[in-house]
N, CA, C and O atoms as a Tinker XYZ file with bonds, in Angstrom:
   548  protein
     1  N    136.407000   28.947000   58.779000    73     2
     2  CA   136.662000   30.366000   58.789000    64     1     3
     3  C    136.754000   30.898000   57.371000    63     2     4     5
     4  O    136.370000   32.037000   57.106000    81     3
     5  N    137.263000   30.076000   56.454000    73     3     6
     6  CA   137.355000   30.516000   55.062000    64     5     7
     7  C    135.961000   30.758000   54.493000    63     6     8     9
     8  O    135.723000   31.756000   53.812000    81     7
     9  N    135.038000   29.833000   54.778000    73     7    10
    10  CA   133.667000   29.994000   54.307000    64     9    11
    11  C    133.007000   31.226000   54.896000    63    10    12    13
    12  O    132.294000   31.953000   54.203000    81    11
    13  N    133.246000   31.454000   56.172000    73    11    14
    14  CA   132.682000   32.632000   56.839000    64    13    15
    15  C    133.220000   33.905000   56.178000    63    14    16    17
    16  O    132.453000   34.814000   55.860000    81    15
    17  N    134.522000   33.965000   55.977000    73    15    18
    18  CA   135.143000   35.147000   55.372000    64    17    19
    19  C    134.638000   35.354000   53.940000    63    18    20    21
    20  O    134.405000   36.486000   53.518000    81    19
    21  N    134.470000   34.259000   53.202000    73    19    22
    22  CA   133.985000   34.385000   51.824000    64    21    23
    23  C    132.541000   34.879000   51.790000    63    22    24    25
    24  O    132.179000   35.693000   50.940000    81    23
    25  N    131.736000   34.395000   52.698000    73    23    26
    26  CA   130.318000   34.762000   52.698000    64    25    27
    27  C    130.069000   36.148000   53.278000    63    26    28    29
    28  O    129.174000   36.861000   52.825000    81    27
    29  N    130.857000   36.531000   54.276000    73    27    30
    30  CA   130.578000   37.781000   54.986000    64    29    31
    31  C    131.596000   38.876000   54.747000    63    30    32    33
    32  O    131.326000   40.041000   55.037000    81    31
    33  N    132.745000   38.533000   54.231000    73    31    34
    34  CA   133.750000   39.547000   53.958000    64    33    35
    35  C    134.596000   39.947000   55.154000    63    34    36    37
    36  O    135.373000   40.898000   55.069000    81    35
    37  N    134.460000   39.248000   56.252000    73    35    38
    38  CA   135.279000   39.528000   57.426000    64    37    39
    39  C    135.409000   38.249000   58.260000    63    38    40    41
    40  O    134.757000   37.238000   57.997000    81    39
    41  N    136.259000   38.333000   59.257000    73    39    42
    42  CA   136.385000   37.225000   60.209000    64    41    43
    43  C    135.997000   37.792000   61.569000    63    42    44    45
    44  O    136.826000   38.338000   62.297000    81    43
    45  N    134.722000   37.647000   61.890000    73    43    46
    46  CA   134.200000   38.200000   63.128000    64    45    47
    47  C    134.119000   37.173000   64.233000    63    46    48    49
    48  O    134.715000   36.098000   64.159000    81    47
    49  N    133.368000   37.527000   65.259000    73    47    50
    50  CA   133.216000   36.668000   66.433000    64    49    51
    51  C    132.598000   35.324000   66.068000    63    50    52    53
    52  O    132.949000   34.301000   66.656000    81    51
    53  N    131.686000   35.316000   65.106000    73    51    54
    54  CA   131.060000   34.064000   64.692000    64    53    55
    55  C    132.058000   33.088000   64.100000    63    54    56    57
    56  O    132.012000   31.891000   64.383000    81    55
    57  N    132.962000   33.604000   63.275000    73    55    58
    58  CA   133.983000   32.740000   62.676000    64    57    59
    59  C    134.895000   32.172000   63.750000    63    58    60    61
    60  O    135.231000   30.988000   63.727000    81    59
    61  N    135.290000   33.014000   64.686000    73    59    62
    62  CA   136.158000   32.534000   65.772000    64    61    63
    63  C    135.424000   31.547000   66.664000    63    62    64    65
    64  O    136.024000   30.604000   67.183000    81    63
    65  N    134.119000   31.764000   66.844000    73    63    66
    66  CA   133.319000   30.823000   67.625000    64    65    67
    67  C    133.257000   29.452000   66.968000    63    66    68    69
    68  O    133.402000   28.430000   67.638000    81    67
    69  N    133.043000   29.432000   65.659000    73    67    70
    70  CA   133.043000   28.161000   64.929000    64    69    71
    71  C    134.407000   27.487000   65.000000    63    70    72    73
    72  O    134.499000   26.272000   65.175000    81    71
    73  N    135.453000   28.275000   64.866000    73    71    74
    74  CA   136.809000   27.722000   64.981000    64    73    75
    75  C    137.007000   27.086000   66.350000    63    74    76    77
    76  O    137.529000   25.975000   66.449000    81    75
    77  N    136.591000   27.786000   67.412000    73    75    78
    78  CA   136.761000   27.273000   68.772000    64    77    79
    79  C    135.994000   25.976000   68.967000    63    78    80    81
    80  O    136.499000   25.048000   69.600000    81    79
    81  N    134.786000   25.900000   68.435000    73    79    82
    82  CA   133.986000   24.685000   68.566000    64    81    83
    83  C    134.698000   23.496000   67.926000    63    82    84    85
    84  O    134.856000   22.452000   68.558000    81    83
    85  N    135.122000   23.651000   66.690000    73    83    86
    86  CA   135.762000   22.532000   65.990000    64    85    87
    87  C    137.117000   22.202000   66.610000    63    86    88    89
    88  O    137.474000   21.029000   66.723000    81    87
    89  N    137.869000   23.217000   67.010000    73    87    90
    90  CA   139.169000   22.966000   67.640000    64    89    91
    91  C    138.998000   22.203000   68.949000    63    90    92    93
    92  O    139.680000   21.204000   69.174000    81    91
    93  N    138.096000   22.663000   69.813000    73    91    94
    94  CA   137.913000   22.014000   71.112000    64    93    95
    95  C    137.262000   20.643000   70.965000    63    94    96    97
    96  O    137.563000   19.736000   71.742000    81    95
    97  N    136.380000   20.473000   69.989000    73    95    98
    98  CA   135.731000   19.181000   69.758000    64    97    99
    99  C    136.740000   18.091000   69.426000    63    98   100   101
   100  O    136.610000   16.955000   69.880000    81    99
   101  N    137.741000   18.443000   68.634000    73    99   102
   102  CA   138.668000   17.417000   68.169000    64   101   103
   103  C    139.507000   16.814000   69.295000    63   102   104   105
   104  O    139.994000   15.691000   69.161000    81   103
   105  N    139.681000   17.529000   70.384000    73   103   106
   106  CA   140.563000   17.039000   71.442000    64   105   107
   107  C    140.017000   15.791000   72.143000    63   106   108   109
   108  O    140.720000   14.780000   72.160000    81   107
   109  N    138.807000   15.796000   72.723000    73   107   110
   110  CA   138.327000   14.558000   73.344000    64   109   111
   111  C    138.131000   13.447000   72.323000    63   110   112   113
   112  O    138.336000   12.273000   72.631000    81   111
   113  N    137.740000   13.812000   71.122000    73   111   114
   114  CA   137.587000   12.838000   70.043000    64   113   115
   115  C    138.924000   12.131000   69.802000    63   114   116   117
   116  O    138.981000   10.904000   69.720000    81   115
   117  N    139.973000   12.900000   69.693000    73   115   118
   118  CA   141.288000   12.356000   69.413000    64   117   119
   119  C    141.874000   11.617000   70.619000    63   118   120   121
   120  O    142.502000   10.570000   70.456000    81   119
   121  N    141.674000   12.153000   71.828000    73   119   122
   122  CA   142.194000   11.470000   73.022000    64   121   123
   123  C    141.570000   10.086000   73.179000    63   122   124   125
   124  O    142.254000    9.146000   73.584000    81   123
   125  N    140.297000    9.951000   72.867000    73   123   126
   126  CA   139.635000    8.645000   72.959000    64   125   127
   127  C    140.248000    7.659000   71.958000    63   126   128   129
   128  O    140.559000    6.521000   72.309000    81   127
   129  N    140.416000    8.102000   70.722000    73   127   130
   130  CA   141.022000    7.238000   69.700000    64   129   131
   131  C    142.457000    6.901000   70.081000    63   130   132   133
   132  O    142.872000    5.745000   69.988000    81   131
   133  N    143.207000    7.895000   70.504000    73   131   134
   134  CA   144.617000    7.688000   70.838000    64   133   135
   135  C    144.780000    6.699000   71.985000    63   134   136   137
   136  O    145.707000    5.889000   71.983000    81   135
   137  N    143.880000    6.762000   72.968000    73   135   138
   138  CA   144.011000    5.823000   74.078000    64   137   139
   139  C    143.598000    4.415000   73.659000    63   138   140   141
   140  O    144.228000    3.437000   74.063000    81   139
   141  N    142.547000    4.307000   72.854000    73   139   142
   142  CA   142.117000    2.985000   72.388000    64   141   143
   143  C    143.208000    2.318000   71.542000    63   142   144   145
   144  O    143.377000    1.101000   71.600000    81   143
   145  N    143.930000    3.094000   70.775000    73   143   146
   146  CA   144.929000    2.554000   69.837000    64   145   147
   147  C    146.358000    2.849000   70.289000    63   146   148   149
   148  O    147.266000    2.900000   69.460000    81   147
   149  N    146.571000    3.044000   71.590000    73   147   150
   150  CA   147.881000    3.479000   72.093000    64   149   151
   151  C    148.999000    2.521000   71.741000    63   150   152   153
   152  O    150.109000    2.964000   71.446000    81   151
   153  N    148.742000    1.212000   71.762000    73   151   154
   154  CA   149.803000    0.261000   71.417000    64   153   155
   155  C    150.203000    0.399000   69.949000    63   154   156   157
   156  O    151.386000    0.338000   69.613000    81   155
   157  N    149.217000    0.582000   69.086000    73   155   158
   158  CA   149.501000    0.743000   67.660000    64   157   159
   159  C    150.316000    2.004000   67.406000    63   158   160   161
   160  O    151.292000    1.977000   66.656000    81   159
   161  N    149.914000    3.114000   68.033000    73   159   162
   162  CA   150.665000    4.358000   67.878000    64   161   163
   163  C    152.089000    4.201000   68.398000    63   162   164   165
   164  O    153.035000    4.701000   67.789000    81   163
   165  N    152.239000    3.516000   69.511000    73   163   166
   166  CA   153.558000    3.314000   70.100000    64   165   167
   167  C    154.440000    2.475000   69.179000    63   166   168   169
   168  O    155.604000    2.806000   68.951000    81   167
   169  N    153.882000    1.392000   68.654000    73   167   170
   170  CA   154.644000    0.537000   67.730000    64   169   171
   171  C    155.042000    1.296000   66.471000    63   170   172   173
   172  O    156.104000    1.045000   65.902000    81   171
   173  N    154.199000    2.215000   66.039000    73   171   174
   174  CA   154.494000    2.994000   64.832000    64   173   175
   175  C    155.481000    4.126000   65.101000    63   174   176   177
   176  O    155.949000    4.783000   64.172000    81   175
   177  N    155.799000    4.353000   66.395000    73   175   178
   178  CA   156.774000    5.376000   66.736000    64   177   179
   179  C    156.200000    6.760000   66.965000    63   178   180   181
   180  O    156.950000    7.730000   67.071000    81   179
   181  N    154.884000    6.869000   67.042000    73   179   182
   182  CA   154.266000    8.172000   67.300000    64   181   183
   183  C    154.295000    8.466000   68.790000    63   182   184   185
   184  O    153.836000    7.651000   69.590000    81   183
   185  N    154.827000    9.616000   69.173000    73   183   186
   186  CA   154.862000   10.036000   70.579000    64   185   187
   187  C    153.549000   10.737000   70.893000    63   186   188   189
   188  O    153.210000   11.760000   70.297000    81   187
   189  N    152.824000   10.164000   71.839000    73   187   190
   190  CA   151.529000   10.714000   72.215000    64   189   191
   191  C    151.371000   10.571000   73.723000    63   190   192   193
   192  O    152.044000    9.749000   74.344000    81   191
   193  N    150.478000   11.372000   74.316000    73   191   194
   194  CA   150.297000   11.257000   75.766000    64   193   195
   195  C    149.747000    9.892000   76.144000    63   194   196   197
   196  O    149.955000    9.429000   77.265000    81   195
   197  N    149.056000    9.253000   75.234000    73   195   198
   198  CA   148.473000    7.946000   75.534000    64   197   199
   199  C    149.518000    6.833000   75.579000    63   198   200   201
   200  O    149.247000    5.765000   76.127000    81   199
   201  N    150.705000    7.059000   75.016000    73   199   202
   202  CA   151.743000    6.020000   75.013000    64   201   203
   203  C    152.122000    5.593000   76.419000    63   202   204   205
   204  O    152.257000    4.400000   76.693000    81   203
   205  N    152.294000    6.550000   77.304000    73   203   206
   206  CA   152.675000    6.235000   78.685000    64   205   207
   207  C    151.476000    6.302000   79.632000    63   206   208   209
   208  O    151.645000    6.419000   80.846000    81   207
   209  N    150.287000    6.229000   79.083000    73   207   210
   210  CA   149.067000    6.361000   79.879000    64   209   211
   211  C    148.303000    5.042000   79.877000    63   210   212   213
   212  O    147.183000    4.972000   79.372000    81   211
   213  N    148.896000    4.015000   80.432000    73   211   214
   214  CA   148.271000    2.689000   80.399000    64   213   215
   215  C    146.959000    2.649000   81.178000    63   214   216   217
   216  O    146.071000    1.864000   80.845000    81   215
   217  N    146.823000    3.481000   82.208000    73   215   218
   218  CA   145.583000    3.482000   83.001000    64   217   219
   219  C    144.483000    4.308000   82.347000    63   218   220   221
   220  O    143.308000    4.115000   82.659000    81   219
   221  N    144.832000    5.216000   81.456000    73   219   222
   222  CA   143.855000    6.085000   80.808000    64   221   223
   223  C    143.526000    7.341000   81.587000    63   222   224   225
   224  O    142.716000    8.153000   81.140000    81   223
   225  N    144.145000    7.512000   82.751000    73   223   226
   226  CA   143.805000    8.662000   83.593000    64   225   227
   227  C    144.114000    9.992000   82.918000    63   226   228   229
   228  O    143.294000   10.910000   82.946000    81   227
   229  N    145.281000   10.097000   82.318000    73   227   230
   230  CA   145.655000   11.376000   81.697000    64   229   231
   231  C    144.802000   11.656000   80.460000    63   230   232   233
   232  O    144.321000   12.775000   80.281000    81   231
   233  N    144.613000   10.662000   79.621000    73   231   234
   234  CA   143.790000   10.857000   78.420000    64   233   235
   235  C    142.355000   11.209000   78.787000    63   234   236   237
   236  O    141.755000   12.096000   78.180000    81   235
   237  N    141.807000   10.518000   79.773000    73   235   238
   238  CA   140.421000   10.770000   80.178000    64   237   239
   239  C    140.273000   12.129000   80.849000    63   238   240   241
   240  O    139.297000   12.837000   80.600000    81   239
   241  N    141.229000   12.503000   81.697000    73   239   242
   242  CA   141.112000   13.801000   82.369000    64   241   243
   243  C    141.244000   14.947000   81.366000    63   242   244   245
   244  O    140.562000   15.964000   81.492000    81   243
   245  N    142.109000   14.787000   80.380000    73   243   246
   246  CA   142.217000   15.798000   79.326000    64   245   247
   247  C    140.924000   15.863000   78.515000    63   246   248   249
   248  O    140.499000   16.941000   78.100000    81   247
   249  N    140.306000   14.715000   78.293000    73   247   250
   250  CA   139.031000   14.683000   77.571000    64   249   251
   251  C    137.954000   15.453000   78.333000    63   250   252   253
   252  O    137.208000   16.235000   77.743000    81   251
   253  N    137.877000   15.231000   79.628000    73   251   254
   254  CA   136.893000   15.956000   80.446000    64   253   255
   255  C    137.162000   17.452000   80.387000    63   254   256   257
   256  O    136.235000   18.243000   80.215000    81   255
   257  N    138.413000   17.843000   80.527000    73   255   258
   258  CA   138.790000   19.262000   80.489000    64   257   259
   259  C    138.334000   19.918000   79.185000    63   258   260   261
   260  O    137.719000   20.985000   79.204000    81   259
   261  N    138.638000   19.277000   78.056000    73   259   262
   262  CA   138.277000   19.876000   76.774000    64   261   263
   263  C    136.776000   19.823000   76.510000    63   262   264   265
   264  O    136.243000   20.701000   75.831000    81   263
   265  N    136.086000   18.817000   77.029000    73   263   266
   266  CA   134.621000   18.777000   76.900000    64   265   267
   267  C    133.976000   19.928000   77.678000    63   266   268   269
   268  O    133.003000   20.525000   77.217000    81   267
   269  N    134.515000   20.231000   78.842000    73   267   270
   270  CA   133.996000   21.359000   79.626000    64   269   271
   271  C    134.265000   22.681000   78.901000    63   270   272   273
   272  O    133.390000   23.545000   78.835000    81   271
   273  N    135.468000   22.835000   78.361000    73   271   274
   274  CA   135.758000   24.036000   77.569000    64   273   275
   275  C    134.818000   24.140000   76.370000    63   274   276   277
   276  O    134.324000   25.219000   76.044000    81   275
   277  N    134.580000   23.005000   75.722000    73   275   278
   278  CA   133.676000   22.983000   74.580000    64   277   279
   279  C    132.265000   23.388000   74.998000    63   278   280   281
   280  O    131.602000   24.138000   74.282000    81   279
   281  N    131.805000   22.911000   76.127000    73   279   282
   282  CA   130.488000   23.279000   76.636000    64   281   283
   283  C    130.370000   24.797000   76.790000    63   282   284   285
   284  O    129.339000   25.384000   76.463000    81   283
   285  N    131.420000   25.416000   77.283000    73   283   286
   286  CA   131.416000   26.873000   77.483000    64   285   287
   287  C    131.487000   27.605000   76.145000    63   286   288   289
   288  O    130.664000   28.478000   75.868000    81   287
   289  N    132.467000   27.250000   75.317000    73   287   290
   290  CA   132.685000   27.994000   74.075000    64   289   291
   291  C    131.608000   27.743000   73.026000    63   290   292   293
   292  O    131.360000   28.608000   72.186000    81   291
   293  N    130.966000   26.584000   73.057000    73   291   294
   294  CA   129.904000   26.309000   72.088000    64   293   295
   295  C    128.683000   27.183000   72.342000    63   294   296   297
   296  O    127.827000   27.313000   71.467000    81   295
   297  N    128.591000   27.781000   73.517000    73   295   298
   298  CA   127.491000   28.695000   73.811000    64   297   299
   299  C    127.697000   30.092000   73.266000    63   298   300   301
   300  O    126.762000   30.893000   73.266000    81   299
   301  N    128.884000   30.402000   72.806000    73   299   302
   302  CA   129.179000   31.763000   72.339000    64   301   303
   303  C    128.304000   32.246000   71.185000    63   302   304   305
   304  O    127.937000   33.421000   71.176000    81   303
   305  N    127.952000   31.407000   70.213000    73   303   306
   306  CA   127.090000   31.932000   69.131000    64   305   307
   307  C    125.786000   32.547000   69.630000    63   306   308   309
   308  O    125.296000   33.512000   69.044000    81   307
   309  N    125.223000   32.006000   70.694000    73   307   310
   310  CA   123.996000   32.599000   71.248000    64   309   311
   311  C    124.295000   33.933000   71.918000    63   310   312   313
   312  O    123.494000   34.863000   71.829000    81   311
   313  N    125.429000   34.037000   72.582000    73   311   314
   314  CA   125.768000   35.273000   73.287000    64   313   315
   315  C    126.141000   36.409000   72.348000    63   314   316   317
   316  O    125.936000   37.575000   72.683000    81   315
   317  N    126.687000   36.090000   71.172000    73   315   318
   318  CA   127.027000   37.160000   70.229000    64   317   319
   319  C    125.895000   37.438000   69.241000    63   318   320   321
   320  O    126.043000   38.260000   68.337000    81   319
   321  N    124.764000   36.750000   69.419000    73   319   322
   322  CA   123.577000   37.062000   68.627000    64   321   323
   323  C    123.512000   36.442000   67.250000    63   322   324   325
   324  O    122.774000   36.934000   66.397000    81   323
   325  N    124.249000   35.391000   67.004000    73   323   326
   326  CA   124.213000   34.735000   65.697000    64   325   327
   327  C    123.035000   33.770000   65.610000    63   326   328   329
   328  O    122.436000   33.592000   64.549000    81   327
   329  N    122.719000   33.160000   66.731000    73   327   330
   330  CA   121.632000   32.177000   66.789000    64   329   331
   331  C    120.674000   32.565000   67.917000    63   330   332   333
   332  O    120.987000   33.410000   68.756000    81   331
   333  N    119.508000   31.929000   67.917000    73   331   334
   334  CA   118.542000   32.197000   68.981000    64   333   335
   335  C    118.932000   31.449000   70.248000    63   334   336   337
   336  O    119.830000   30.607000   70.244000    81   335
   337  N    118.241000   31.773000   71.320000    73   335   338
   338  CA   118.542000   31.118000   72.583000    64   337   339
   339  C    118.017000   29.677000   72.633000    63   338   340   341
   340  O    118.316000   28.945000   73.577000    81   339
   341  N    117.245000   29.271000   71.636000    73   339   342
   342  CA   116.870000   27.855000   71.516000    64   341   343
   343  C    118.138000   27.037000   71.312000    63   342   344   345
   344  O    118.279000   25.938000   71.849000    81   343
   345  N    119.060000   27.592000   70.524000    73   343   346
   346  CA   120.349000   26.934000   70.318000    64   345   347
   347  C    121.049000   26.719000   71.653000    63   346   348   349
   348  O    121.643000   25.666000   71.883000    81   347
   349  N    120.980000   27.702000   72.521000    73   347   350
   350  CA   121.663000   27.611000   73.820000    64   349   351
   351  C    121.173000   26.397000   74.600000    63   350   352   353
   352  O    121.970000   25.678000   75.203000    81   351
   353  N    119.872000   26.172000   74.589000    73   351   354
   354  CA   119.315000   25.013000   75.295000    64   353   355
   355  C    119.793000   23.710000   74.664000    63   354   356   357
   356  O    120.169000   22.773000   75.368000    81   355
   357  N    119.778000   23.655000   73.344000    73   355   358
   358  CA   120.246000   22.455000   72.641000    64   357   359
   359  C    121.714000   22.225000   72.931000    63   358   360   361
   360  O    122.132000   21.096000   73.188000    81   359
   361  N    122.496000   23.286000   72.891000    73   359   362
   362  CA   123.942000   23.187000   73.138000    64   361   363
   363  C    124.225000   22.701000   74.549000    63   362   364   365
   364  O    125.125000   21.887000   74.755000    81   363
   365  N    123.472000   23.187000   75.513000    73   363   366
   366  CA   123.686000   22.763000   76.902000    64   365   367
   367  C    123.375000   21.278000   77.089000    63   366   368   369
   368  O    124.083000   20.581000   77.816000    81   367
   369  N    122.332000   20.802000   76.442000    73   367   370
   370  CA   121.997000   19.377000   76.538000    64   369   371
   371  C    123.078000   18.536000   75.861000    63   370   372   373
   372  O    123.593000   17.588000   76.454000    81   371
   373  N    123.420000   18.882000   74.624000    73   371   374
   374  CA   124.440000   18.114000   73.899000    64   373   375
   375  C    125.786000   18.164000   74.616000    63   374   376   377
   376  O    126.441000   17.135000   74.787000    81   375
   377  N    126.194000   19.350000   75.032000    73   375   378
   378  CA   127.469000   19.507000   75.720000    64   377   379
   379  C    127.490000   18.794000   77.059000    63   378   380   381
   380  O    128.486000   18.175000   77.434000    81   379
   381  N    126.374000   18.889000   77.776000    73   379   382
   382  CA   126.285000   18.194000   79.059000    64   381   383
   383  C    126.395000   16.694000   78.905000    63   382   384   385
   384  O    127.050000   16.029000   79.708000    81   383
   385  N    125.756000   16.155000   77.873000    73   383   386
   386  CA   125.865000   14.715000   77.611000    64   385   387
   387  C    127.295000   14.325000   77.249000    63   386   388   389
   388  O    127.786000   13.285000   77.688000    81   387
   389  N    127.965000   15.154000   76.449000    73   387   390
   390  CA   129.345000   14.850000   76.083000    64   389   391
   391  C    130.260000   14.891000   77.305000    63   390   392   393
   392  O    131.137000   14.040000   77.454000    81   391
   393  N    130.058000   15.871000   78.172000    73   391   394
   394  CA   130.840000   15.934000   79.418000    64   393   395
   395  C    130.580000   14.686000   80.258000    63   394   396   397
   396  O    131.512000   14.116000   80.825000    81   395
   397  N    129.332000   14.264000   80.340000    73   395   398
   398  CA   128.991000   13.071000   81.132000    64   397   399
   399  C    129.677000   11.831000   80.576000    63   398   400   401
   400  O    130.167000   11.000000   81.340000    81   399
   401  N    129.718000   11.698000   79.256000    73   399   402
   402  CA   130.384000   10.541000   78.641000    64   401   403
   403  C    131.889000   10.608000   78.891000    63   402   404   405
   404  O    132.522000    9.582000   79.139000    81   403
   405  N    132.464000   11.808000   78.828000    73   403   406
   406  CA   133.897000   11.961000   79.118000    64   405   407
   407  C    134.185000   11.636000   80.582000    63   406   408   409
   408  O    135.205000   11.020000   80.893000    81   407
   409  N    133.299000   12.042000   81.473000    73   407   410
   410  CA   133.492000   11.724000   82.889000    64   409   411
   411  C    133.353000   10.218000   83.138000    63   410   412   413
   412  O    134.004000    9.670000   84.028000    81   411
   413  N    132.514000    9.561000   82.359000    73   411   414
   414  CA   132.403000    8.097000   82.449000    64   413   415
   415  C    133.730000    7.453000   82.049000    63   414   416   417
   416  O    134.190000    6.510000   82.692000    81   415
   417  N    134.335000    7.966000   80.990000    73   415   418
   418  CA   135.646000    7.482000   80.562000    64   417   419
   419  C    136.673000    7.686000   81.674000    63   418   420   421
   420  O    137.504000    6.811000   81.920000    81   419
   421  N    136.622000    8.828000   82.341000    73   419   422
   422  CA   137.550000    9.098000   83.441000    64   421   423
   423  C    137.311000    8.146000   84.613000    63   422   424   425
   424  O    138.258000    7.676000   85.244000    81   423
   425  N    136.056000    7.872000   84.894000    73   423   426
   426  CA   135.727000    6.995000   86.016000    64   425   427
   427  C    136.088000    5.534000   85.726000    63   426   428   429
   428  O    136.661000    4.862000   86.584000    81   427
   429  N    135.765000    5.039000   84.541000    73   427   430
   430  CA   135.946000    3.624000   84.220000    64   429   431
   431  C    137.296000    3.309000   83.580000    63   430   432   433
   432  O    137.910000    2.283000   83.873000    81   431
   433  N    137.743000    4.199000   82.710000    73   431   434
   434  CA   139.003000    4.034000   81.970000    64   433   435
   435  C    139.113000    2.649000   81.317000    63   434   436   437
   436  O    140.067000    1.905000   81.538000    81   435
   437  N    138.102000    2.340000   80.510000    73   435   438
   438  CA   138.066000    1.085000   79.773000    64   437   439
   439  C    137.998000    1.372000   78.281000    63   438   440   441
   440  O    137.705000    2.492000   77.863000    81   439
   441  N    138.269000    0.355000   77.492000    73   439   442
   442  CA   138.168000    0.491000   76.036000    64   441   443
   443  C    136.740000    0.879000   75.633000    63   442   444   445
   444  O    136.545000    1.733000   74.768000    81   443
   445  N    135.751000    0.249000   76.263000    73   443   446
   446  CA   134.371000    0.547000   75.887000    64   445   447
   447  C    133.983000    1.980000   76.265000    63   446   448   449
   448  O    133.221000    2.622000   75.541000    81   447
   449  N    134.495000    2.484000   77.385000    73   447   450
   450  CA   134.207000    3.872000   77.772000    64   449   451
   451  C    134.867000    4.853000   76.804000    63   450   452   453
   452  O    134.275000    5.873000   76.453000    81   451
   453  N    136.087000    4.546000   76.375000    73   451   454
   454  CA   136.764000    5.392000   75.388000    64   453   455
   455  C    136.038000    5.335000   74.049000    63   454   456   457
   456  O    135.894000    6.355000   73.375000    81   455
   457  N    135.586000    4.154000   73.664000    73   455   458
   458  CA   134.852000    4.002000   72.404000    64   457   459
   459  C    133.545000    4.785000   72.447000    63   458   460   461
   460  O    133.160000    5.412000   71.460000    81   459
   461  N    132.864000    4.749000   73.588000    73   459   462
   462  CA   131.625000    5.507000   73.721000    64   461   463
   463  C    131.883000    7.006000   73.583000    63   462   464   465
   464  O    131.093000    7.712000   72.956000    81   463
   465  N    132.970000    7.496000   74.155000    73   463   466
   466  CA   133.316000    8.912000   74.002000    64   465   467
   467  C    133.605000    9.232000   72.540000    63   466   468   469
   468  O    133.175000   10.268000   72.032000    81   467
   469  N    134.322000    8.356000   71.871000    73   467   470
   470  CA   134.623000    8.549000   70.451000    64   469   471
   471  C    133.327000    8.638000   69.643000    63   470   472   473
   472  O    133.161000    9.545000   68.827000    81   471
   473  N    132.414000    7.699000   69.871000    73   471   474
   474  CA   131.147000    7.689000   69.134000    64   473   475
   475  C    130.293000    8.904000   69.504000    63   474   476   477
   476  O    129.683000    9.524000   68.633000    81   475
   477  N    130.252000    9.240000   70.785000    73   475   478
   478  CA   129.479000   10.404000   71.220000    64   477   479
   479  C    130.007000   11.680000   70.570000    63   478   480   481
   480  O    129.228000   12.560000   70.204000    81   479
   481  N    131.322000   11.781000   70.426000    73   479   482
   482  CA   131.886000   12.981000   69.788000    64   481   483
   483  C    131.499000   13.040000   68.314000    63   482   484   485
   484  O    131.276000   14.121000   67.770000    81   483
   485  N    131.420000   11.877000   67.671000    73   483   486
   486  CA   131.018000   11.839000   66.260000    64   485   487
   487  C    129.555000   12.276000   66.109000    63   486   488   489
   488  O    129.211000   12.968000   65.150000    81   487
   489  N    128.714000   11.882000   67.033000    73   487   490
   490  CA   127.298000   12.254000   66.989000    64   489   491
   491  C    127.116000   13.725000   67.373000    63   490   492   493
   492  O    126.290000   14.427000   66.789000    81   491
   493  N    127.889000   14.181000   68.353000    73   491   494
   494  CA   127.750000   15.532000   68.901000    64   493   495
   495  C    127.927000   16.627000   67.837000    63   494   496   497
   496  O    127.089000   17.521000   67.719000    81   495
   497  N    129.008000   16.554000   67.077000    73   495   498
   498  CA   129.344000   17.668000   66.180000    64   497   499
   499  C    128.278000   17.931000   65.116000    63   498   500   501
   500  O    127.862000   19.080000   64.975000    81   499
   501  N    127.813000   16.934000   64.360000    73   499   502
   502  CA   126.767000   17.267000   63.376000    64   501   503
   503  C    125.460000   17.742000   64.011000    63   502   504   505
   504  O    124.765000   18.581000   63.439000    81   503
   505  N    125.121000   17.209000   65.193000    73   503   506
   506  CA   123.916000   17.684000   65.868000    64   505   507
   507  C    124.067000   19.144000   66.282000    63   506   508   509
   508  O    123.139000   19.937000   66.125000    81   507
   509  N    125.238000   19.500000   66.812000    73   507   510
   510  CA   125.471000   20.890000   67.215000    64   509   511
   511  C    125.461000   21.819000   66.000000    63   510   512   513
   512  O    124.854000   22.889000   66.046000    81   511
   513  N    126.121000   21.425000   64.926000    73   511   514
   514  CA   126.155000   22.261000   63.724000    64   513   515
   515  C    124.768000   22.380000   63.097000    63   514   516   517
   516  O    124.420000   23.428000   62.554000    81   515
   517  N    123.980000   21.317000   63.171000    73   515   518
   518  CA   122.594000   21.395000   62.692000    64   517   519
   519  C    121.800000   22.393000   63.538000    63   518   520   521
   520  O    121.016000   23.180000   63.007000    81   519
   521  N    122.005000   22.356000   64.836000    73   519   522
   522  CA   121.326000   23.318000   65.708000    64   521   523
   523  C    121.746000   24.741000   65.370000    63   522   524   525
   524  O    120.920000   25.653000   65.420000    81   523
   525  N    123.003000   24.947000   65.031000    73   523   526
   526  CA   123.465000   26.286000   64.627000    64   525   527
   527  C    122.719000   26.760000   63.381000    63   526   528   529
   528  O    122.290000   27.911000   63.312000    81   527
   529  N    122.568000   25.885000   62.412000    73   527   530
   530  CA   121.908000   26.253000   61.166000    64   529   531
   531  C    120.422000   26.501000   61.382000    63   530   532   533
   532  O    119.875000   27.486000   60.888000    81   531
   533  N    119.773000   25.612000   62.116000    73   531   534
   534  CA   118.326000   25.712000   62.310000    64   533   535
   535  C    117.932000   26.939000   63.142000    63   534   536   537
   536  O    116.884000   27.540000   62.903000    81   535
   537  N    118.763000   27.307000   64.109000    73   535   538
   538  CA   118.401000   28.406000   65.014000    64   537   539
   539  C    119.042000   29.739000   64.633000    63   538   540   541
   540  O    118.997000   30.695000   65.408000    81   539
   541  N    119.635000   29.805000   63.447000    73   539   542
   542  CA   120.279000   31.041000   63.004000    64   541   543
   543  C    119.259000   32.175000   62.934000    63   542   544   545
   544  O    118.140000   31.999000   62.453000    81   543
   545  N    119.673000   33.339000   63.425000    73   543   546
   546  CA   118.784000   34.518000   63.381000    64   545   547
   547  C    118.835000   35.196000   62.036000    63   546   548
   548  O    118.153000   36.199000   61.825000    81   547
């Protein structure tokens, strides 16, 4: 948002859209890491939802919820006219894949499923931001 304000002189819908994307992206990313490392966090004294979530159900369901929100909010740049509708198609594919990986984590609730969500989230964000730059109007 600071970069947006510096470049444009205001904090408009585009800045809030970027904020929403990064804010919502971090949640499934963090829930996957937190569940994979729940014993370490617990031993270190950090209170997290994953501490009492030995089955992974709560962490995975929260991941799915935030991935779905991300799918919706990541489409906003196309609706407010910042990017072309080509971005919308790219966003739907990337977001849909991320939701599918989060749902896999919810279904399986294994270390490997959580790790896949973590890796998918790492791949998702730069691809989405690249699509924003390439399809800018």
